[in-house]
C-alpha positions as CSV (number, residue, x, y, z in Angstrom):
1,M,2.3,25.6,0.2
2,M,3.2,22.0,-0.7
3,Q,3.2,20.6,-4.2
4,F,3.6,16.9,-5.2
5,R,5.0,14.9,-8.0
6,S,4.3,11.2,-8.3
7,A,5.0,8.1,-10.3
8,G,4.0,4.5,-10.2
9,L,5.1,1.2,-11.8
10,S,3.9,-2.4,-11.6
11,H,5.6,-5.5,-13.0
12,P,4.6,-9.2,-12.7
13,G,8.0,-10.2,-11.5
14,C,10.2,-13.0,-12.6
15,I,8.1,-16.0,-11.7
16,R,4.4,-15.2,-11.9
17,S,2.6,-14.9,-15.2
18,V,-0.4,-12.9,-13.9
19,N,0.0,-9.5,-12.2
20,E,-2.5,-9.2,-9.4
21,D,-1.2,-5.8,-8.2
22,R,-2.9,-2.5,-9.1
23,W,-2.0,1.2,-8.3
24,Y,-3.6,4.6,-8.5
25,A,-2.0,8.0,-8.2
26,D,-3.7,11.4,-8.5
27,S,-1.3,14.2,-7.5
28,E,-4.1,16.8,-8.0
29,Q,-6.4,15.1,-5.6
30,R,-3.5,14.0,-3.5
31,L,-4.7,10.4,-3.4
32,F,-2.4,7.4,-3.8
33,I,-3.2,3.7,-3.6
34,V,-1.5,0.3,-4.0
35,A,-3.5,-2.9,-3.9
36,D,-2.3,-6.5,-4.1
37,G,-4.7,-9.3,-4.9
38,V,-4.6,-11.9,-2.1
39,G,-2.1,-14.6,-3.3
40,G,-3.5,-18.0,-3.8
41,G,-7.1,-16.7,-3.6
42,P,-9.6,-16.7,-6.4
43,H,-9.5,-13.7,-8.7
44,G,-7.1,-11.6,-6.7
45,E,-6.6,-9.3,-9.6
46,V,-10.4,-8.6,-9.7
47,A,-10.4,-7.6,-6.1
48,A,-7.3,-5.4,-6.5
49,E,-8.9,-3.7,-9.6
50,A,-12.1,-3.1,-7.6
51,V,-10.0,-1.4,-4.9
52,V,-8.4,1.2,-7.2
53,R,-11.6,1.7,-9.2
54,S,-14.0,2.1,-6.3
55,L,-12.0,3.7,-3.5
56,P,-11.4,7.1,-5.2
57,S,-15.2,7.5,-5.6
58,L,-15.8,6.5,-2.0
59,L,-13.2,9.1,-0.9
60,K,-14.4,11.9,-3.2
61,P,-16.6,13.6,-0.4
62,V,-13.8,13.1,2.1
63,I,-11.3,14.9,-0.3
64,E,-13.8,17.7,-0.9
65,T,-14.3,18.5,2.8
66,A,-10.7,17.6,4.0
67,S,-9.9,21.3,4.7
68,I,-12.9,21.6,7.0
69,G,-12.7,18.6,9.3
70,G,-8.9,18.3,9.5
71,P,-6.7,15.3,9.4
72,E,-8.2,13.4,12.3
73,L,-11.7,13.5,10.7
74,V,-10.1,12.5,7.4
75,K,-8.4,9.5,9.1
76,Q,-11.8,8.4,10.6
77,R,-13.6,8.7,7.3
78,L,-10.8,7.0,5.4
79,C,-11.1,4.0,7.7
80,E,-14.9,4.0,7.2
81,A,-14.5,4.0,3.4
82,L,-12.1,1.0,3.6
83,I,-14.6,-0.9,5.8
84,Q,-17.4,-0.1,3.4
85,L,-15.2,-1.2,0.4
86,S,-14.3,-4.4,2.2
87,D,-18.0,-5.2,2.8
88,Q,-18.8,-4.4,-0.8
89,I,-16.2,-6.8,-2.2
90,R,-17.1,-9.5,0.3
91,D,-20.8,-9.2,-0.6
92,E,-20.0,-9.2,-4.3
93,S,-17.9,-12.3,-4.0
94,C,-20.7,-14.1,-2.1
95,K,-23.0,-13.5,-5.1
96,T,-20.7,-15.4,-7.5
97,P,-19.5,-18.8,-6.3
98,A,-16.5,-18.7,-8.6
99,M,-15.3,-15.6,-6.9
100,A,-16.0,-16.6,-3.3
101,G,-13.2,-15.5,-1.0
102,M,-11.6,-13.0,-3.3
103,G,-9.7,-10.3,-1.5
104,S,-6.9,-7.7,-1.7
105,T,-4.5,-5.8,0.4
106,V,-4.6,-2.0,0.3
107,V,-2.4,0.9,1.4
108,V,-3.7,4.4,0.8
109,A,-2.2,7.8,1.3
110,L,-4.4,10.9,1.3
111,I,-2.6,14.3,1.8
112,C,-4.4,17.2,3.5
113,G,-2.2,20.3,3.4
114,D,1.1,19.4,5.0
115,V,-0.3,16.3,6.7
116,C,-0.6,12.8,5.2
117,V,-3.1,10.2,6.3
118,V,-2.0,6.7,5.7
119,A,-4.3,3.7,6.1
120,H,-3.9,0.0,5.2
121,L,-5.2,-3.5,5.4
122,G,-2.8,-6.4,4.7
123,D,0.9,-6.3,4.1
124,S,1.3,-3.7,1.4
125,R,3.4,-0.9,3.0
126,A,4.0,2.8,3.3
127,Y,7.3,4.4,3.9
128,R,8.5,8.0,4.5
129,W,12.0,8.9,3.3
130,R,13.4,12.0,5.1
131,N,16.9,13.4,5.4
132,E,18.4,10.2,3.9
133,E,16.6,7.9,6.3
134,L,13.7,5.6,5.7
135,E,10.8,5.1,8.1
136,L,8.3,2.3,7.9
137,L,4.8,3.8,8.5
138,T,2.7,0.6,8.6
139,V,2.7,-2.7,10.5
140,D,1.9,-5.7,8.4
141,H,-1.4,-7.5,9.0
142,S,0.1,-10.9,8.7
143,L,0.6,-14.1,10.7
144,V,4.4,-13.8,10.6
145,Q,4.1,-10.3,12.1
146,L,2.0,-11.7,15.0
147,L,4.5,-14.5,15.5
148,M,7.4,-12.1,15.7
149,E,5.5,-9.8,18.1
150,A,4.8,-12.8,20.3
151,G,8.5,-13.7,20.3
152,E,7.9,-17.0,18.4
153,I,10.2,-16.1,15.5
154,L,13.0,-13.7,15.0
155,P,12.9,-10.7,12.5
156,D,15.4,-12.4,10.2
157,E,13.1,-15.4,9.9
158,L,10.2,-13.4,8.5
159,D,11.0,-13.6,4.8
160,E,11.5,-17.4,4.8
161,H,8.9,-18.5,7.3
162,P,6.3,-21.0,6.0
163,T,3.4,-18.7,7.0
164,R,4.8,-15.7,5.0
165,G,2.0,-14.2,2.9
166,Q,-0.8,-15.4,5.2
167,L,-2.8,-12.3,6.0
168,T,-4.8,-11.5,9.2
169,R,-6.7,-8.6,7.6
170,F,-7.5,-7.6,4.0
171,V,-10.2,-6.0,1.8
172,G,-13.0,-8.5,1.4
173,M,-12.2,-10.5,4.6
174,P,-15.1,-12.5,6.1
175,A,-15.1,-10.6,9.4
176,P,-15.6,-6.8,9.5
177,A,-12.4,-5.1,8.4
178,L,-10.3,-3.2,10.9
179,P,-7.9,-0.9,9.0
180,D,-5.1,0.8,10.8
181,A,-4.5,4.5,10.1
182,R,-2.2,7.3,11.2
183,C,-1.5,11.0,10.5
184,M,2.0,12.3,9.9
185,D,3.5,15.7,9.0
186,L,5.2,16.3,5.6
187,M,8.1,18.6,4.9
188,A,9.7,19.7,1.6
189,G,12.1,17.1,0.5
190,D,10.1,14.2,2.0
191,R,9.3,11.2,-0.2
192,L,6.4,8.8,0.4
193,M,6.5,5.3,-1.0
194,L,3.7,2.8,-1.2
195,C,4.4,-0.7,-2.3
196,S,3.2,-4.2,-2.5
197,D,5.1,-7.0,-0.6
198,G,6.8,-8.0,-3.8
199,I,9.0,-4.9,-3.3
200,S,9.4,-5.0,0.5
201,G,9.9,-8.8,0.4
202,M,12.8,-8.6,-2.0
203,L,14.5,-5.5,-0.9
204,S,15.7,-4.6,2.6
205,G,14.9,-1.2,4.2
206,R,18.5,-0.1,3.6
207,E,18.3,-1.0,-0.1
208,I,15.1,0.9,-0.5
209,E,16.6,3.8,1.4
210,L,19.6,4.0,-0.9
211,I,17.5,3.9,-4.1
212,L,15.2,6.6,-2.9
213,G,18.2,8.8,-1.9
214,K,20.0,8.2,-5.2
215,E,17.5,9.2,-7.8
216,S,15.6,12.6,-7.8
217,S,13.1,11.7,-10.4
218,P,10.1,9.7,-9.0
219,K,9.7,8.0,-12.4
220,I,13.2,6.7,-12.5
221,A,13.2,5.8,-8.8
222,V,10.2,3.5,-9.1
223,H,11.8,1.9,-12.1
224,D,15.0,1.3,-10.1
225,L,13.0,-0.2,-7.2
226,V,11.3,-2.7,-9.6
227,E,14.5,-3.5,-11.4
228,A,16.3,-4.1,-8.1
229,A,13.5,-6.4,-6.8
230,N,13.6,-8.3,-10.1
231,S,17.4,-8.6,-9.8
232,A,16.9,-10.0,-6.3
233,G,14.7,-12.8,-7.6
234,G,11.3,-11.1,-8.3
235,R,9.4,-13.9,-6.6
236,D,6.1,-11.9,-6.5
237,N,4.3,-9.1,-8.4
238,L,6.1,-5.8,-7.9
239,T,4.4,-2.4,-7.5
240,A,5.6,0.9,-6.1
241,V,4.1,4.4,-6.0
242,L,6.4,7.3,-5.1
243,I,5.3,10.8,-4.1
244,Q,7.8,13.7,-4.0
245,C,7.0,16.6,-1.6
246,A,8.2,20.1,-2.4
247,T,7.3,23.7,-1.7
248,I,5.9,26.0,-4.4
């Protein structure tokens, strides 16, 4: 049987005065979330807070029946919950003119036995660290990602491209949300890391890989990730949640 330890940390970074990132971690329920208020949008922190406040409630029946339906059904219902949440936030923003257009990214991991279901909207990411190697589990919902896939820009142009940060999907988007989700196996020794783009935008995959491999304590590891991102410039809000997998 698997057991899990987790830690999370958020920091406004070196430039921004307001932290629009939020995180949630419940090792007992095996539910982990990172949300990042859409940069430049109105009340991004309100939308991010709504994600981490509302999503656990929406997923409660999914968690309670996860052992019955299996990971594929959990994946389906997790996507349905994200669509419902996006609709709720969009409808709420329409009721208040000052909050019109508010939105947030989300990346969520829900563990069922020895399988993890990861779903996301936006450019907050999930990684799996296994046997000293880091694997990116999500594909950013962003304009620069589409440009790269179309061959219009090179991978090393992503971080400095003028359209960096422009999202194609997010919670609260005007059109119906289309989250991506996947199931993956977990083994003892694996580490799952969820983060906002403040972390992934400041640190390379290799730098993240080295930090996760160096420190055994999840609490110290997330501190080291945030410290490294700040040392690299800290241009955005920084948030990381780390889950350590072990056998009982």
